VEXKE-628027 format. One record per atom (N, C-alpha, C): residue number from 1; chain; atom name; x, y, z. Coordinates in steps of 0.02 Angstrom, whole numbers, plus 32768, in hexadecimal, padded with zeros to 4 digits. Layout:
N
NUM:A:CA:X:Y:Z
...
END
This chain:
49
1:A:N:7ECB:801B:7DA6
1:A:CA:7F23:800F:7DA2
1:A:C:7F2F:7FCE:7DCC
2:A:N:7F67:7FB7:7DA6
2:A:CA:7F75:7F80:7DC9
2:A:C:7FA2:7F80:7E0B
3:A:N:7F93:7F48:7E34
3:A:CA:7FAB:7F4B:7E7B
3:A:C:7FF6:7F5B:7E72
4:A:N:801D:7F42:7E4F
4:A:CA:8068:7F35:7E3A
4:A:C:807A:7F76:7E25
5:A:N:8053:7FA1:7E11
5:A:CA:804D:7FF3:7DF7
5:A:C:8053:8012:7E2B
6:A:N:801F:8008:7E55
6:A:CA:801A:8038:7E75
6:A:C:805F:8036:7EBB
7:A:N:8079:7FE6:7EB8
7:A:CA:80AF:7FEC:7EE7
7:A:C:80ED:7FFE:7EDC
8:A:N:80E1:800A:7EA2
8:A:CA:8126:8032:7E72
8:A:C:8122:807A:7E77
9:A:N:80ED:8088:7E80
9:A:CA:80E0:80D0:7E78
9:A:C:80EA:8109:7EBE
10:A:N:80CF:80C2:7EE9
10:A:CA:80C7:80EF:7F3B
10:A:C:810E:80D5:7F5B
11:A:N:813C:80FC:7F8E
11:A:CA:816E:80F1:7FB9
11:A:C:8142:80C5:7FF4
12:A:N:8173:80B0:800A
12:A:CA:816F:8073:804A
12:A:C:816B:80B6:8094
13:A:N:818C:80ED:8073
13:A:CA:817A:811D:80A5
13:A:C:813A:8141:80BA
14:A:N:811F:8143:806F
14:A:CA:80D4:8162:807D
14:A:C:809E:811B:807A
15:A:N:80AF:80EC:807D
15:A:CA:808B:80AD:8095
15:A:C:808B:8096:80C1
16:A:N:80AE:809C:80FF
16:A:CA:80B7:8088:813B
16:A:C:8083:80A0:815B
17:A:N:807E:80E2:816C
17:A:CA:8047:80FB:8191
17:A:C:800B:80DB:8188
18:A:N:7FF2:80E1:8133
18:A:CA:7FAF:80C3:8121
18:A:C:7FB3:8082:8133
19:A:N:7FCB:805E:812C
19:A:CA:7FD4:8009:814A
19:A:C:7FCB:8013:8199
20:A:N:7FED:8039:81B0
20:A:CA:7FCB:8021:8210
20:A:C:7F84:803B:821B
21:A:N:7F79:8077:81EE
21:A:CA:7F25:8084:81FF
21:A:C:7F01:8054:81E5
22:A:N:7F10:801F:81BB
22:A:CA:7EED:7FEE:81B4
22:A:C:7EFA:7FB0:81CC
23:A:N:7F2B:7FA2:820E
23:A:CA:7F3E:7F5C:8230
23:A:C:7F61:7F33:8207
24:A:N:7F97:7F5C:81D6
24:A:CA:7FBE:7F24:81A8
24:A:C:8012:7F33:81CE
25:A:N:8029:7EE9:81D8
25:A:CA:805D:7EF7:81F1
25:A:C:8091:7F09:81BF
26:A:N:80C8:7F33:81BD
26:A:CA:80F3:7F49:8198
26:A:C:813D:7F43:81A7
27:A:N:8154:7F10:81DD
27:A:CA:8189:7F17:81E8
27:A:C:819E:7EBC:81C8
28:A:N:81CC:7EC1:81B4
28:A:CA:81EA:7E7F:8177
28:A:C:81BA:7E66:813D
29:A:N:819F:7E94:8124
29:A:CA:816A:7E83:80F2
29:A:C:818A:7EB4:80B0
30:A:N:8185:7EA5:8080
30:A:CA:8187:7EB7:8033
30:A:C:813C:7EEB:8037
31:A:N:8160:7F23:8001
31:A:CA:812E:7F5C:7FF6
31:A:C:80F5:7F2C:7FBF
32:A:N:80E8:7F17:7F99
32:A:CA:80C6:7EE8:7F70
32:A:C:808F:7EBC:7FB0
33:A:N:80B4:7EAB:7FE0
33:A:CA:8083:7E8D:800A
33:A:C:8056:7EB2:803E
34:A:N:8072:7EE8:8045
34:A:CA:8046:7F25:8068
34:A:C:8000:7F2C:804A
35:A:N:802D:7F45:8001
35:A:CA:7FE6:7F6B:7FC9
35:A:C:7FB5:7F24:7FC7
36:A:N:7FD7:7EED:7FB5
36:A:CA:7F9D:7EBD:7FB0
36:A:C:7F65:7EB2:7FF5
37:A:N:7F7C:7EC2:801D
37:A:CA:7F45:7EBE:8063
37:A:C:7F1A:7EEB:8060
38:A:N:7F24:7F37:8057
38:A:CA:7EFE:7F81:804B
38:A:C:7ECE:7F69:802F
39:A:N:7EA1:7F89:8048
39:A:CA:7E42:7F90:8031
39:A:C:7E53:7FB3:7FEE
40:A:N:7E29:7F8D:7FB8
40:A:CA:7E25:7FC0:7F81
40:A:C:7E17:800C:7F75
41:A:N:7DF0:801E:7FA8
41:A:CA:7DE2:8077:7FB1
41:A:C:7E26:808C:7FA3
42:A:N:7E64:806E:7FE0
42:A:CA:7E93:8093:7FFA
42:A:C:7EBF:808C:7FA7
43:A:N:7EC0:8045:7F90
43:A:CA:7EDF:8052:7F52
43:A:C:7ECE:8072:7F10
44:A:N:7E87:807F:7F24
44:A:CA:7E73:80B6:7EDC
44:A:C:7E90:80FB:7EEF
45:A:N:7E87:810F:7F2D
45:A:CA:7EA2:814F:7F5A
45:A:C:7EDC:8147:7F3E
46:A:N:7F1C:811F:7F4B
46:A:CA:7F5E:811E:7F38
46:A:C:7F76:8125:7EE5
47:A:N:7F43:810E:7EC6
47:A:CA:7F46:8102:7E77
47:A:C:7F48:8157:7E60
48:A:N:7F22:817C:7E84
48:A:CA:7F13:81B7:7E6E
48:A:C:7F49:81F3:7E90
49:A:N:7F64:81DF:7EB6
49:A:CA:7FA4:8201:7ED1
49:A:C:7FDD:8216:7E9A
END
């Protein structure tokens, strides 16, 4: 699944805790930017949801 598709599928409310676990800043950042910084394993897991 494409990164943009994952970003469209997942809400920011669901994405924030996952980003914080991986040390990604979440304030003043677009959702697509957070998704781009996530590891591949996490993106695959999000795509399955």
